[in-house]
C-alpha positions in Angstrom: 11.4 -18.8 -6.6 9.6 -16.6 -9.2 7.9 -19.1 -11.5 5.8 -18.0 -14.4 3.6 -20.6 -16.1 2.5 -18.4 -19.1 -1.3 -18.0 -19.1 -1.9 -20.8 -16.6 -0.7 -18.8 -13.6 2.3 -17.6 -11.6 4.0 -18.5 -8.3 6.0 -15.8 -6.6 8.1 -16.2 -3.4 8.5 -13.6 -0.7 9.4 -10.2 -2.0 9.3 -11.4 -5.6 7.2 -9.6 -8.2 7.0 -6.1 -9.6 9.3 -4.2 -7.2 8.8 -0.5 -7.1 11.5 1.8 -5.6 9.9 4.5 -3.4 11.3 7.6 -1.8 9.8 6.5 1.6 12.6 5.3 3.9 12.1 1.8 5.3 9.3 0.8 3.0 9.4 -2.0 0.3 6.6 -2.4 -2.2 6.2 -5.5 -4.4 3.1 -6.1 -6.6 2.1 -9.8 -6.7 -0.7 -9.3 -9.3 -1.7 -6.2 -11.2 -4.0 -5.5 -14.1 -6.0 -2.9 -16.1 -8.6 -0.8 -14.3 -12.0 -2.3 -14.9 -14.7 -3.7 -12.7 -13.7 -6.9 -10.9 -10.0 -6.3 -11.4 -7.6 -6.2 -8.4 -4.0 -5.7 -7.5 -2.2 -7.8 -4.9 0.7 -6.0 -3.2 3.2 -7.3 -0.7 4.4 -4.4 1.5 7.2 -4.5 4.0 7.8 -1.7 6.6 10.8 -1.4 8.9 10.1 -0.5 12.5 8.7 3.0 12.9 8.0 3.4 9.2 4.7 4.7 7.9 3.7 3.2 4.6 1.7 6.3 3.6 2.9 9.7 4.7 -0.5 10.7 6.0 -4.1 9.6 6.5 -6.1 9.5 3.2 -9.3 8.3 1.6 -10.1 6.6 -1.7 -13.5 7.5 -3.2 -13.5 4.6 -5.7 -11.0 2.0 -4.3 -11.5 -0.7 -1.8 -8.6 -2.2 0.1 -8.0 -5.4 2.1 -4.8 -5.6 4.3 -3.8 -9.1 5.5 -0.9 -9.0 8.0 1.6 -11.8 7.6 4.4 -10.7 10.0 5.1 -8.1 12.7 2.7 -5.5 14.2 0.9 -2.7 12.5 -1.1 0.3 13.7 -4.1 1.1 11.5 -6.4 4.1 11.5 -9.8 3.1 10.1 -12.3 5.9 10.1 -12.2 7.4 13.6 -10.8 4.2 15.2 -7.2 3.3 16.0 -5.9 -0.2 16.2 -2.3 -0.2 17.3 -1.6 -4.0 17.7 -2.7 -5.6 14.4 -0.7 -8.8 14.1 -0.2 -11.8 11.8 -3.4 -13.4 10.5 -5.4 -10.2 10.9 -7.4 -8.7 8.1 -8.2 -5.0 7.8 -11.0 -4.1 5.3 -11.2 -0.5 4.1 -14.3 0.2 2.0 -14.4 3.2 -0.4 -14.8 6.5 1.3 -13.2 5.5 4.7 -10.3 7.5 6.0 -7.3 5.2 6.8 -3.6 5.1 7.4 -1.1 2.5 8.6 2.4 2.2 10.1 4.7 -0.4 11.6 3.9 -0.1 15.3 6.3 -2.9 16.4 10.0 -3.2 17.0 10.7 -5.6 14.0 10.1 -5.6 10.3 6.4 -6.0 9.4 4.7 -7.2 6.3 1.2 -7.3 4.9 -0.5 -8.4 1.7 -2.8 -5.7 0.2 -5.6 -6.4 -2.2 -7.0 -3.3 -4.0 -9.9 -3.0 -6.3 -10.1 -1.8 -9.0 -6.6 -2.5 -10.3 -4.2 0.3 -11.2 -2.4 1.1 -8.0 0.9 -0.1 -9.5 0.8 2.9 -11.9 0.5 5.3 -9.0 3.7 3.8 -7.5 5.4 3.7 -10.9 4.8 7.4 -11.3 5.9 8.2 -7.7 9.1 6.3 -8.4 9.6 8.2 -11.7 9.1 11.6 -9.9 11.8 10.6 -7.4 14.3 9.3 -9.9 13.8 12.3 -12.2 14.4 14.7 -9.3 10.9 16.0 -9.5 9.6 14.6 -6.2 7.9 17.2 -4.0 4.9 17.5 -1.7 3.0 19.4 -4.4 3.9 16.7 -7.1 2.9 13.9 -4.7 -0.4 15.6 -3.8 -1.2 16.0 -7.6 -0.3 12.4 -8.2 -2.5 11.2 -5.3 -5.5 13.1 -6.6 -4.9 11.5 -10.1 -5.1 8.1 -8.4 -8.2 8.5 -6.2 -6.2 9.4 -3.0 -7.4 12.4 -1.0 -5.2 13.4 1.9 -7.0 14.1 5.1 -5.8 16.3 8.0 -6.1 13.8 10.9 -3.6 13.1 13.7 -3.4 9.6 15.2 -1.2 7.1 16.9 0.5 9.5 19.3 
């Protein structure tokens, strides 16, 4: 269904867009819109997680990035600050302002999907570099931690959802 109408716009079907291969089992990431990092820019990402999958390996915080998660199918568990929401279903929106600890996972028994809007833009470069680390055989916890710091992602030692 991918239709591109030059500068006038673009129509992308489910799972179409800039697909990024990740070393995270059961997780699919497809960017629907992406741009250069500047005020007002945003990325739009379609993310699919298989049952039991965590989209991010651990809770984290962005100091300069805001995120909006819109659930389109399945059930997600979200950690937002010090609160846990384990049954976030289709039609639900989760807003993560800058500076708020968060994490997410598929908390249901079927595949789940959400649309993620991030601002400012540039999250696609983080996933591009993560994929490159993996494909070049350089993926490690230390390399991932360094990459996360480069892209405004501070890991936080918080346990949740158990």
